[in-house]
RONUVO-637887 format. One record per residue (C-alpha): x, y negated, z negated; residue number from 1; residue in three letters. Coordinates in Angstrom, 1 decimal, padded with zeros to 4 digits. Example, Ala and Ser with C-alpha at 12.3 -4.5 7.8 and 13.67 -1.06 7.14 Angstrom:
+--------+--------+--------+------+------+
!   east !  north !     up ! nuvo ! nulo !
+--------+--------+--------+------+------+
!  012.3 !  004.5 ! -007.8 !    1 !  ALA !
!  013.7 !  001.1 ! -007.1 !    2 !  SER !
+--------+--------+--------+------+------+
END
This chain:
+--------+--------+--------+------+------+
!   east !  north !     up ! nuvo ! nulo !
+--------+--------+--------+------+------+
!  000.0 !  000.0 !  000.0 !    1 !  MET !
!  001.4 ! -003.4 !  000.5 !    2 !  GLY !
!  002.0 ! -002.2 !  004.1 !    3 !  CYS !
!  000.7 ! -005.4 !  005.8 !    4 !  GLU !
!  004.0 ! -007.2 !  005.2 !    5 !  HIS !
!  006.2 ! -004.4 !  006.6 !    6 !  ALA !
!  008.5 ! -005.7 !  009.3 !    7 !  GLU !
!  009.2 ! -003.8 !  012.5 !    8 !  MET !
!  013.0 ! -003.5 !  013.2 !    9 !  LYS !
!  013.6 ! -004.6 !  016.8 !   10 !  PRO !
!  015.4 ! -002.0 !  018.9 !   11 !  GLY !
!  016.3 ! -001.5 !  022.5 !   12 !  ARG !
!  013.8 ! -003.2 !  024.8 !   13 !  CYS !
!  011.7 ! -004.2 !  021.7 !   14 !  CYS !
!  010.9 ! -007.5 !  020.3 !   15 !  ALA !
!  008.9 ! -008.7 !  017.2 !   16 !  SER !
!  008.2 ! -012.4 !  017.0 !   17 !  ILE !
!  005.6 ! -014.1 !  014.8 !   18 !  GLU !
!  003.7 ! -011.0 !  014.0 !   19 !  GLY !
!  003.5 ! -009.7 !  017.6 !   20 !  PHE !
!  005.5 ! -006.7 !  018.7 !   21 !  SER !
!  006.4 ! -005.8 !  022.3 !   22 !  VAL !
!  007.9 ! -002.5 !  023.3 !   23 !  HIS !
!  009.2 ! -002.1 !  026.9 !   24 !  ALA !
!  011.5 !  000.9 !  026.4 !   25 !  GLY !
!  009.3 !  003.5 !  028.1 !   26 !  VAL !
!  009.5 !  004.2 !  031.8 !   27 !  GLY !
!  007.9 !  006.8 !  034.0 !   28 !  VAL !
!  009.7 !  007.9 !  037.1 !   29 !  PRO !
!  007.8 !  008.2 !  040.4 !   30 !  ALA !
!  005.7 !  011.4 !  040.8 !   31 !  ARG !
!  006.2 !  012.5 !  037.1 !   32 !  ASP !
!  002.6 !  013.3 !  036.4 !   33 !  ARG !
!  003.3 !  014.9 !  033.0 !   34 !  MET !
!  005.0 !  011.8 !  031.6 !   35 !  ARG !
!  002.4 !  009.6 !  033.1 !   36 !  LEU !
! -000.4 !  011.7 !  031.4 !   37 !  GLU !
!  001.5 !  011.5 !  028.1 !   38 !  HIS !
!  001.8 !  007.7 !  028.4 !   39 !  LEU !
! -001.9 !  007.3 !  029.2 !   40 !  LEU !
! -002.9 !  009.6 !  026.3 !   41 !  ARG !
! -000.7 !  007.4 !  024.0 !   42 !  TYR !
! -002.3 !  004.2 !  025.3 !   43 !  ALA !
! -005.8 !  005.6 !  024.9 !   44 !  ALA !
! -005.4 !  007.1 !  021.5 !   45 !  ARG !
! -007.9 !  006.1 !  018.8 !   46 !  PRO !
! -006.9 !  003.8 !  016.0 !   47 !  PRO !
! -007.3 !  006.5 !  013.3 !   48 !  LEU !
! -006.6 !  010.2 !  013.1 !   49 !  SER !
! -009.4 !  012.2 !  011.6 !   50 !  ASN !
! -006.9 !  014.9 !  010.3 !   51 !  GLU !
! -005.1 !  012.3 !  008.1 !   52 !  ARG !
! -008.3 !  010.6 !  006.8 !   53 !  LEU !
! -009.8 !  011.9 !  003.6 !   54 !  SER !
! -012.5 !  010.9 !  001.1 !   55 !  LEU !
! -011.5 !  010.4 ! -002.5 !   56 !  LEU !
! -013.8 !  011.4 ! -005.4 !   57 !  PRO !
! -014.5 !  007.7 ! -006.2 !   58 !  ASP !
! -015.8 !  007.0 ! -002.7 !   59 !  GLY !
! -012.7 !  005.3 ! -001.4 !   60 !  ARG !
! -010.9 !  006.4 !  001.8 !   61 !  LEU !
! -007.3 !  007.6 !  001.8 !   62 !  LEU !
! -005.3 !  007.6 !  005.0 !   63 !  TYR !
! -002.0 !  009.4 !  005.2 !   64 !  ARG !
!  000.6 !  007.7 !  007.4 !   65 !  LEU !
!  002.4 !  009.7 !  010.1 !   66 !  LYS !
!  005.8 !  008.3 !  009.1 !   67 !  ARG !
!  007.1 !  006.9 !  005.8 !   68 !  ARG !
!  007.5 !  003.2 !  005.9 !   69 !  TRP !
!  010.7 !  001.5 !  004.9 !   70 !  SER !
!  009.3 !  000.5 !  001.5 !   71 !  ASP !
!  008.4 !  004.1 !  000.7 !   72 !  GLY !
!  004.6 !  003.9 !  001.5 !   73 !  THR !
!  003.2 !  007.2 !  002.5 !   74 !  THR !
! -000.6 !  006.4 !  002.5 !   75 !  HIS !
! -003.0 !  003.6 !  002.2 !   76 !  VAL !
! -006.4 !  003.4 !  000.4 !   77 !  ILE !
! -009.3 !  001.3 !  001.5 !   78 !  TYR !
! -012.9 !  000.7 !  000.5 !   79 !  GLU !
! -015.3 !  002.0 !  003.2 !   80 !  PRO !
! -016.4 ! -001.5 !  004.2 !   81 !  MET !
! -012.8 ! -002.8 !  004.1 !   82 !  GLU !
! -011.8 ! -000.1 !  006.6 !   83 !  LEU !
! -014.8 ! -000.9 !  008.8 !   84 !  MET !
! -013.8 ! -004.6 !  008.8 !   85 !  GLU !
! -010.2 ! -003.7 !  009.9 !   86 !  ARG !
! -011.5 ! -001.4 !  012.7 !   87 !  LEU !
! -014.0 ! -004.0 !  013.9 !   88 !  ALA !
! -011.3 ! -006.6 !  014.2 !   89 !  ALA !
! -009.6 ! -004.3 !  016.8 !   90 !  LEU !
! -012.7 ! -004.4 !  019.1 !   91 !  VAL !
! -012.4 ! -007.2 !  021.7 !   92 !  PRO !
! -015.5 ! -009.3 !  022.5 !   93 !  PRO !
! -017.6 ! -008.3 !  025.5 !   94 !  PRO !
! -015.8 ! -009.1 !  028.8 !   95 !  ARG !
! -012.9 ! -010.7 !  026.9 !   96 !  PHE !
! -009.6 ! -010.9 !  028.8 !   97 !  ASN !
! -007.2 ! -008.8 !  026.8 !   98 !  VAL !
! -004.3 ! -009.3 !  029.3 !   99 !  THR !
! -002.0 ! -012.3 !  028.6 !  100 !  ARG !
!  000.9 ! -013.4 !  030.8 !  101 !  TYR !
!  003.9 ! -015.3 !  029.6 !  102 !  PHE !
!  007.0 ! -016.8 !  031.2 !  103 !  GLY !
!  006.9 ! -017.3 !  035.0 !  104 !  VAL !
!  003.7 ! -015.3 !  035.2 !  105 !  LEU !
!  001.7 ! -017.6 !  032.9 !  106 !  ALA !
! -001.0 ! -019.7 !  034.6 !  107 !  PRO !
!  000.7 ! -023.0 !  033.9 !  108 !  ALA !
!  004.3 ! -021.9 !  034.5 !  109 !  ALA !
!  006.4 ! -024.3 !  036.6 !  110 !  THR !
!  008.0 ! -021.5 !  038.7 !  111 !  PHE !
!  004.8 ! -019.5 !  039.1 !  112 !  ARG !
!  004.4 ! -020.5 !  042.7 !  113 !  SER !
!  007.9 ! -019.0 !  043.4 !  114 !  TRP !
!  006.9 ! -015.6 !  042.0 !  115 !  ILE !
!  003.2 ! -015.1 !  042.6 !  116 !  VAL !
!  002.1 ! -015.4 !  046.2 !  117 !  PRO !
! -000.4 ! -018.1 !  047.0 !  118 !  GLY !
! -003.7 ! -018.0 !  048.8 !  119 !  GLY !
! -002.3 ! -018.7 !  052.3 !  120 !  VAL !
! -002.5 ! -015.7 !  054.7 !  121 !  THR !
! -000.5 ! -015.9 !  057.9 !  122 !  THR !
! -001.6 ! -013.7 !  060.8 !  123 !  ILE !
!  000.6 ! -013.4 !  063.8 !  124 !  ALA !
! -001.1 ! -012.2 !  067.0 !  125 !  PRO !
!  000.7 ! -009.4 !  069.0 !  126 !  PRO !
!  003.0 ! -010.4 !  071.8 !  127 !  ALA !
!  001.1 ! -008.3 !  074.3 !  128 !  PHE !
! -002.6 ! -007.4 !  074.5 !  129 !  MET !
! -003.1 ! -003.7 !  075.1 !  130 !  PRO !
! -005.3 ! -002.9 !  078.2 !  131 !  PRO !
! -009.0 ! -002.0 !  077.7 !  132 !  HIS !
! -009.6 !  001.7 !  078.1 !  133 !  PRO !
! -010.8 !  002.6 !  081.6 !  134 !  GLY !
! -009.7 ! -000.7 !  083.2 !  135 !  CYS !
! -006.9 ! -000.6 !  085.8 !  136 !  PRO !
! -004.0 ! -003.0 !  085.3 !  137 !  GLY !
! -000.6 ! -003.3 !  083.8 !  138 !  GLU !
!  000.4 ! -001.7 !  080.5 !  139 !  ALA !
!  000.0 ! -005.0 !  078.7 !  140 !  GLY !
! -001.1 ! -008.6 !  079.3 !  141 !  THR !
!  000.8 ! -011.5 !  077.7 !  142 !  PRO !
! -001.2 ! -013.4 !  075.1 !  143 !  VAL !
! -001.2 ! -017.2 !  075.4 !  144 !  ARG !
!  000.2 ! -018.9 !  072.4 !  145 !  GLY !
!  001.7 ! -015.7 !  070.9 !  146 !  ALA !
!  004.2 ! -017.7 !  069.0 !  147 !  ALA !
!  001.5 ! -019.6 !  067.3 !  148 !  GLN !
!  000.3 ! -018.3 !  063.9 !  149 !  THR !
! -003.2 ! -018.4 !  062.5 !  150 !  ASN !
! -003.0 ! -019.8 !  058.9 !  151 !  THR !
! -006.1 ! -019.2 !  056.8 !  152 !  LYS !
! -006.4 ! -021.0 !  053.5 !  153 !  GLN !
! -008.6 ! -019.1 !  051.1 !  154 !  SER !
! -010.6 ! -021.5 !  049.0 !  155 !  LYS !
! -011.5 ! -020.2 !  045.5 !  156 !  LYS !
! -014.6 ! -021.7 !  043.9 !  157 !  ARG !
! -013.8 ! -023.3 !  040.6 !  158 !  LYS !
! -017.2 ! -023.0 !  039.0 !  159 !  ASN !
! -019.7 ! -020.1 !  038.8 !  160 !  TYR !
! -023.3 ! -020.5 !  039.7 !  161 !  SER !
! -025.9 ! -020.2 !  037.0 !  162 !  TRP !
! -027.0 ! -016.9 !  038.3 !  163 !  ALA !
! -023.5 ! -015.5 !  038.2 !  164 !  GLN !
! -023.0 ! -016.8 !  034.6 !  165 !  LEU !
! -026.3 ! -015.1 !  033.5 !  166 !  MET !
! -025.0 ! -011.9 !  035.1 !  167 !  MET !
! -021.5 ! -012.1 !  033.5 !  168 !  ARG !
! -022.7 ! -013.1 !  030.0 !  169 !  VAL !
! -026.1 ! -011.3 !  029.6 !  170 !  PHE !
! -025.9 ! -008.7 !  032.4 !  171 !  GLU !
! -029.2 ! -010.1 !  033.7 !  172 !  LEU !
! -029.7 ! -010.4 !  037.4 !  173 !  ASP !
! -032.1 ! -013.3 !  037.6 !  174 !  VAL !
! -032.3 ! -013.2 !  041.4 !  175 !  LEU !
! -033.7 ! -009.7 !  041.4 !  176 !  PHE !
! -037.4 ! -009.6 !  042.4 !  177 !  CYS !
! -039.3 ! -007.2 !  040.1 !  178 !  PRO !
! -042.1 ! -006.9 !  042.7 !  179 !  ARG !
! -040.4 ! -005.9 !  045.9 !  180 !  CYS !
! -036.8 ! -005.2 !  044.6 !  181 !  GLY !
! -035.3 ! -007.7 !  047.0 !  182 !  GLY !
! -033.1 ! -010.7 !  046.5 !  183 !  ARG !
! -034.6 ! -014.1 !  045.7 !  184 !  MET !
! -033.0 ! -017.4 !  046.6 !  185 !  ARG !
! -033.4 ! -020.9 !  045.1 !  186 !  VAL !
! -035.7 ! -023.0 !  047.2 !  187 !  MET !
! -035.5 ! -026.3 !  045.3 !  188 !  CYS !
! -034.2 ! -027.2 !  041.8 !  189 !  PRO !
! -036.7 ! -029.0 !  039.6 !  190 !  ILE !
! -035.1 ! -031.2 !  037.0 !  191 !  ASN !
! -037.7 ! -033.8 !  035.8 !  192 !  PRO !
! -039.2 ! -032.6 !  032.4 !  193 !  PRO !
! -042.7 ! -033.8 !  033.3 !  194 !  LEU !
! -042.7 ! -031.7 !  036.5 !  195 !  ALA !
! -041.5 ! -028.7 !  034.7 !  196 !  ILE !
! -044.3 ! -029.0 !  032.1 !  197 !  GLU !
! -046.9 ! -029.3 !  034.8 !  198 !  LYS !
! -045.7 ! -026.2 !  036.6 !  199 !  ILE !
! -045.5 ! -024.2 !  033.3 !  200 !  LEU !
! -049.0 ! -025.4 !  032.4 !  201 !  GLY !
! -050.5 ! -024.3 !  035.7 !  202 !  CYS !
! -048.9 ! -020.9 !  035.3 !  203 !  LEU !
! -050.3 ! -020.5 !  031.8 !  204 !  GLY !
! -046.8 ! -020.4 !  030.2 !  205 !  LEU !
! -045.8 ! -022.3 !  027.0 !  206 !  PRO !
! -044.3 ! -025.7 !  027.7 !  207 !  THR !
! -042.4 ! -026.0 !  024.4 !  208 !  ARG !
! -039.6 ! -023.9 !  023.0 !  209 !  ALA !
! -040.5 ! -021.5 !  020.1 !  210 !  PRO !
! -040.0 ! -023.0 !  016.7 !  211 !  PRO !
! -036.9 ! -022.1 !  014.7 !  212 !  ILE !
! -037.9 ! -020.4 !  011.5 !  213 !  ALA !
! -035.7 ! -020.2 !  008.4 !  214 !  PRO !
! -033.9 ! -017.0 !  007.5 !  215 !  ALA !
! -036.1 ! -016.6 !  004.4 !  216 !  LYS !
! -039.4 ! -018.2 !  003.7 !  217 !  SER !
! -040.2 ! -020.0 !  000.4 !  218 !  ASP !
! -042.5 ! -017.2 ! -000.6 !  219 !  ARG !
! -039.8 ! -014.6 ! -000.4 !  220 !  VAL !
! -037.5 ! -016.9 ! -002.5 !  221 !  ASN !
! -040.3 ! -017.2 ! -005.2 !  222 !  GLU !
! -040.7 ! -013.4 ! -005.4 !  223 !  LEU !
! -037.0 ! -012.8 ! -005.9 !  224 !  PHE !
+--------+--------+--------+------+------+
END
C-alpha cells in the first residue's frame, strides 16, 4: 500500500516524465505473427486479473501484485467503491480521442508540414494514351500537355453541420425519415421565435420547454 507514489525507473527506450511513462522498447519484425499476437494480447489485457483478486472477510478487496515493488509492496487493499472509482477513471468518455501526438507530429508543431504530407494531390497524366480496343492505329497517341500536372487541392470543412453533430454526439440520425426510410433534406431554416411558435401550435406540439424540477421536492424533505 502506498503504491501510488512508486516511481518507474527509466530503462532502454523508456521515459517517465511528470507521471507519464512511455515504453518504446518492443519491436515486432515483419511477418512475425506470433510476436504480433502476443503484443496485441498485451495491449488488450484487462486492468485486473481475476486470479489475483480476492474478497476479505470484512468486505474489502485484496489484489496481489504480479511483481514486488521497490518499496516491498506485494498487495493492495481497496474498498469496493474505491476500486470501482479507480476502474471508472480508466474508461475514456464516448468518442474521446485517446491518441495524442507530440513533437513534430503535434497539430501546432512548426515543422509538421515538413513531416506530414499536406492535402495537395499531384496527378501526372501518362505520356502516351493507349489505343482504344478494336480501333486501328498506332500503339499510342501522344497526349497534349503531358508535361502539365493536375493539382487538386482538397478543402476540408472546418465545421460540422448540426445533423453531423447530432450523429456524433447522440448517435441520432435526424435526417432519417421514419415513414419511408429515405433521407430528408433541409428546405429552409426557420429562425424567428414567433414563426417557430406558430408552426408548433399548428402541429399541436408544445411551444415551451419543459419546466426544470428540483432533484427533491419539499414534501420529500419534510418526510426525511
